[in-house]
C-alpha positions in Angstrom: 5.3 33.1 -36.5 4.9 29.4 -37.2 1.2 28.5 -36.7 0.0 25.0 -36.8 -4.0 23.6 -36.0 -6.1 23.5 -33.6 -7.5 20.0 -32.5 -10.6 18.8 -34.2 -12.8 16.1 -34.2 -13.1 16.0 -37.1 -9.8 14.6 -37.2 -11.2 11.3 -35.4 -10.9 8.0 -37.4 -13.0 6.4 -35.4 -10.6 4.3 -33.3 -9.6 4.8 -30.1 -6.3 3.7 -29.8 -5.6 5.1 -33.2 -7.5 8.3 -32.4 -5.8 8.8 -29.1 -2.1 8.2 -30.9 -3.1 10.8 -33.5 -3.9 13.4 -30.7 -0.6 12.5 -28.7 1.2 13.3 -32.0 -1.2 16.5 -32.7 -0.1 17.2 -29.8 3.9 17.0 -30.4 3.4 19.3 -33.0 1.6 21.9 -31.0 5.0 21.7 -28.5 7.3 21.8 -31.6 5.5 24.8 -32.9 5.3 26.7 -29.5 8.9 26.2 -29.0 9.3 27.9 -32.7 6.9 30.6 -31.4 9.1 31.5 -28.6 12.2 31.2 -30.4 13.1 28.3 -27.8 16.9 27.9 -27.9 17.2 25.0 -25.0 15.4 22.4 -26.9 16.8 18.9 -27.3 15.9 18.0 -30.3 17.6 14.2 -29.9 14.9 13.6 -26.9 12.0 14.7 -29.8 13.6 12.4 -32.3 13.8 9.9 -29.8 10.1 10.7 -29.2 9.1 10.7 -32.9 10.9 7.4 -33.1 9.3 5.4 -30.3 6.0 7.2 -31.6 6.0 5.4 -35.2 7.2 1.7 -33.9 4.6 1.8 -31.4 1.7 3.8 -33.4 2.4 1.7 -37.0 2.8 -1.7 -35.2 -0.8 -0.9 -34.0 -2.4 0.4 -36.8 -1.3 -2.1 -39.2 -2.7 -4.6 -36.8 -6.0 -3.0 -37.2 -6.4 -2.5 -41.3 -5.4 -6.3 -41.0 -8.2 -7.0 -38.6 -10.8 -5.0 -40.6 -9.6 -6.0 -44.3 -8.5 -2.9 -45.3 -7.8 -2.8 -48.8 -5.0 -0.7 -49.4 -3.0 -2.1 -46.0 0.5 -2.8 -48.1 -0.4 0.7 -49.7 -0.5 2.0 -46.4 2.5 0.1 -44.9 4.9 1.3 -47.3 3.9 4.9 -46.6 4.4 4.3 -43.3 7.8 2.6 -43.8 8.6 5.7 -45.6 8.4 7.7 -42.5 9.7 5.2 -40.4 13.0 5.9 -42.9 12.4 9.8 -42.8 12.7 9.1 -38.5 15.9 7.0 -39.1 17.8 9.5 -41.0 16.9 12.2 -38.5 18.3 10.0 -35.9 21.2 9.3 -37.9 22.2 13.1 -38.7 22.0 14.2 -34.9 24.0 10.9 -33.7 26.9 12.1 -36.4 26.5 15.6 -36.3 26.3 15.8 -40.0 23.8 17.6 -41.8 21.9 18.1 -38.1 18.2 19.1 -38.6 17.4 21.9 -36.8 13.8 22.1 -34.9 12.4 23.8 -37.8 13.5 20.9 -40.2 11.6 18.5 -38.0 8.2 21.0 -37.3 8.0 20.9 -41.5 7.9 17.2 -41.8 5.4 16.6 -38.6 3.3 19.1 -39.8 3.3 17.5 -43.5 2.8 14.4 -42.1 0.0 15.5 -39.7 -1.5 17.2 -42.8 -0.8 14.6 -45.5 -1.2 11.4 -43.7 -3.0 11.4 -41.1 -5.8 13.5 -42.4 -6.4 12.1 -45.6 -4.7 8.5 -45.8 -5.5 7.3 -42.2 -9.0 9.7 -42.7 -9.6 6.3 -45.6 -9.8 3.7 -42.5 -13.2 5.5 -41.3 -15.0 3.8 -43.7 -13.9 0.3 -42.4 -14.2 0.6 -39.0 
């Protein structure tokens, strides 16, 4: 059985836009977790990956603009990390379109869960000091 976290206000960083985006991402990861728990065979992987693609484009743009506004000192490093995740999502899209090495729902869950745990709860949490 796949386990994922429960939402906590401890995950908030103090910016309404970023926090709203993070909650949206959290809810999407939670949905993937539920699909896995229920062994859902009819999940549309392309729709999930398309959502992820749209999310990262929108969220990273907003977050990076905010980092520039607050003069966040590690903005370039943070942008590079975002670029790496964007590339990972682009690769998932390419794999689905080409139907070669097609990712599974479990693959997508692992990628998104790791992003939430390793980036949002650690890297993004550093922004709190500057908001």
